[in-house]
C-alpha positions as CSV (number, residue, x, y, z in Angstrom):
1,X,63.6,56.0,116.3
2,X,64.0,52.2,116.4
3,X,66.6,50.7,118.7
4,X,68.1,48.1,116.3
5,X,71.4,46.2,116.6
6,X,72.9,47.6,113.3
7,X,73.1,51.0,114.9
8,X,75.7,49.6,117.3
9,X,77.9,48.4,114.4
10,X,81.1,50.3,113.8
11,X,80.8,49.8,110.1
12,X,77.4,51.3,110.0
13,X,78.6,54.4,112.0
14,X,81.5,54.7,109.5
15,X,79.1,54.5,106.6
16,X,77.0,57.4,108.0
17,X,80.2,59.5,108.3
18,X,80.8,58.7,104.7
19,X,77.4,59.9,103.7
20,X,78.0,63.2,105.5
21,X,81.4,63.6,103.8
22,X,80.0,62.9,100.3
23,X,77.2,65.3,100.8
24,X,79.6,68.0,102.0
25,X,82.0,67.5,99.2
26,X,79.4,67.3,96.4
27,X,77.9,70.7,97.5
28,X,81.0,72.2,95.9
29,X,80.6,70.4,92.6
30,X,79.3,72.4,89.5
31,X,75.5,72.6,89.3
32,X,75.8,70.9,85.9
33,X,76.5,67.7,87.8
34,X,73.3,67.9,89.9
35,X,71.6,65.0,88.1
36,X,74.9,63.3,87.1
37,X,77.8,62.7,89.4
38,X,76.4,64.4,92.5
39,X,73.3,62.2,92.4
40,X,75.2,59.1,91.6
41,X,77.7,59.6,94.5
42,X,75.0,60.4,97.0
43,X,72.9,57.4,96.0
44,X,75.9,55.1,96.2
45,X,76.9,56.3,99.6
46,X,73.4,56.0,101.0
47,X,73.3,52.5,99.5
48,X,76.2,51.5,101.7
49,X,74.6,52.3,105.0
50,X,71.2,51.1,103.9
51,X,72.5,47.7,102.8
52,X,74.4,47.3,106.0
53,X,71.3,47.9,108.1
54,X,69.2,45.7,105.9
55,X,71.7,42.9,106.0
56,X,72.0,43.1,109.8
57,X,68.2,42.5,110.0
58,X,68.3,39.2,108.0
59,X,68.1,35.9,109.7
60,X,70.3,33.7,107.5
61,X,74.0,34.1,107.1
62,X,73.7,33.8,103.3
63,X,71.2,36.8,103.2
64,X,73.3,38.9,105.6
65,X,76.4,38.3,103.5
66,X,74.6,39.2,100.3
67,X,73.6,42.6,101.6
68,X,77.0,43.3,103.0
69,X,78.5,42.4,99.6
70,X,76.1,44.8,97.9
71,X,77.2,47.5,100.4
72,X,80.8,46.8,99.6
73,X,80.1,47.0,95.9
74,X,78.5,50.4,96.4
75,X,81.6,51.5,98.2
76,X,83.7,50.4,95.3
77,X,81.4,52.2,93.0
78,X,81.8,55.3,95.1
79,X,85.5,55.0,95.0
80,X,85.4,55.1,91.2
81,X,83.1,58.1,91.3
82,X,85.6,59.9,93.5
83,X,88.4,59.1,91.1
84,X,86.3,60.5,88.2
85,X,85.7,63.6,90.3
86,X,89.4,64.0,90.7
87,X,90.0,63.6,87.0
88,X,87.3,66.2,86.2
89,X,89.0,68.6,88.6
90,X,86.1,68.8,91.1
91,X,88.3,67.7,94.0
92,X,91.5,69.4,93.1
93,X,91.2,72.0,95.8
94,X,90.0,69.7,98.6
95,X,92.0,67.5,101.0
96,X,90.6,64.1,100.4
97,X,92.9,62.3,102.9
98,X,90.2,61.8,105.5
99,X,87.7,60.7,102.9
100,X,90.1,58.0,101.6
101,X,90.9,56.9,105.2
102,X,87.1,56.5,105.8
103,X,86.6,54.6,102.5
104,X,89.4,52.2,103.4
105,X,88.2,51.7,107.0
106,X,84.7,51.0,105.8
107,X,85.9,48.6,103.1
108,X,88.0,46.7,105.6
109,X,85.1,46.5,108.2
110,X,82.7,45.3,105.5
111,X,85.2,42.7,104.2
112,X,85.6,41.4,107.7
113,X,81.9,41.1,108.2
114,X,81.5,39.3,104.9
115,X,84.2,36.8,105.8
116,X,82.5,36.1,109.2
117,X,79.1,35.3,107.6
118,X,80.5,32.4,105.5
């Protein structure tokens, strides 16, 4: 395992928790969503942590900011997919309070990182 600086970032650690939460939640979705919403949500959440790590490895502020913005956009995409999941009744029996807290925390941390790179 590489010892890289992005692994020390609080936002990166939060994004990994988000991946775990989404994987756990989507295991309870109907199998008909395997190639639809489940796949989309998992890819979006993985994109968040991946773009944070890639952005952290970039030399210029402009490049770092761009990857952090992509990560934040993936988080917004994930938020929409969670709302759709609620509308479809896939999350009605689950307590999503912790998930929303993690989404908001990650969004705030990403926004702060983006503002620092300008």
